[in-house]
N, C-alpha and C positions, 0 to 999 in steps of 0.2 A: 303121251310128254315123259312117262316110264323108263323108255329108255334111251331117251334124250339127255338128261337127268344124272341116268346110274352108272353111268363108267366113272362121270366125273367123281360123283362118290366115291367109287370102288377103287378111284386109284390115287385119294383121297387118305383114306382110310386102310390101302396095303402101302401105303410111300409114304404117310406120318412116320410109323416107327423108323424105318428105316432115314431121314433125316432128319430126324432127333437124334440116332445113333452115330450119323455125322457131323453133329456143330461143331465141333472144334476142330473138324479136319477142312483145313485151307482146298483140298483139292474140290472139295465138294463148294465149297460157305462160298468163294469167288464168283463161279457162277451164277450160284440161288443169288447172291447177291444184285449181281448182272440181272437177273430175270424181274428183280424185285423193281431195280430204276428200268426197266422196260416199262413193267405193269404201270406205273406212279407215274407216265411219260403218257401212256394212253388212256393213263385216264385226264392226268391234265390236257393232252389233246380232245376228250370230250366233251371235257370240261366246257373249254373252249369257241366247241363247234356249236355248243346249245345256245352258249352265252349269243352270241352272233345270232343264229335263228332265231334267238326270242325275242331279241330287242332291234335288229333289225330283218323282220320277216318279209323283206319283198327287196331285201341286200342294199347295200350300202351309197346307192344315188339313191334311194327311197331316206324318209325322216325316221324314226330311231321312233322306238313304242313305247313312250314315257312310262305310261300304266307299267308296264312290264317289267324298268329300269327299277321306279319306286320298289314295288315289289320285291324285284332282286337286293337292292341296296338294302330294302329291312332286313329282308331274309339276312343277308350280310353282318347285319347293326347285330341281328336276331342272335344267330351263332358264334362269332366273335366275341363281341362286347357282353350280354350277356348270357351268355354259357345257355343256353336254350338247346332243351331237346330236341333230336334233328326229324321225330315224330312230327312232334305239336307244333315247328317252323311249318314242316312239309304243307303236315295238313288248312297249317292258315294261306298259307300262299296259294295253295288251291284252292280251297274257297274265295278269296280275294279273286284272285282272278275267274273263277267261274260267275263268281260277282259280277265283275269288271264286263266280261265277256257278253252277259245274257241282261245284264241291266236296262232301261231303256233307255239311261245316259246323253 
């Protein structure tokens, strides 16, 4: 794993000061803005992909997994309405999913 992550850290450590020095130069900030938009799009696509596969594990033809939907709704409410810590929400949702999966209900 050392050689998997090392190049990423080297690029960040070596390129970070260069990016900061070009902050007000439009020739550099415009492409970086486009790259940022592309990354946000990829993250949104990944969220929709996982949401689809969690809510409809057998495809759209099958019924929705209501337990997963309720856990997801609770997570959204906890994060956006009550501003809970993300790590706490992840642990709580994983615990609820684990309990629901392995309970005899």
